[in-house]
C-alpha positions, 0 to 999 in steps of 0.5 A: 500500500502506498498513500500519496498526498498532494496539495490541490489549491486549498485542499489536498488529494489523497491517492491510495495505491495498492498492489503486489497482492495475489489475485484472489488472495485473502489479503486482497479480499479483506481490503476490498471489503473494508477499504471503502468504509475506512476511506469514507470515514477518513474523508469525513474525519478530515473534512469535519473533524468527526468520524462517521457514526457506526453502522 
């Protein structure tokens, strides 16, 4: 995993790059399920200072 953070005007752009995982492997499956929620929570935290409510 790699995270790239770049300034874009008054905000920043976060790019998450993932690679090197075996196709169909357990790790790839795990991050595929959990990353969308995690990144959404991170976005909300950075924008508002609060995390998303628990589902």
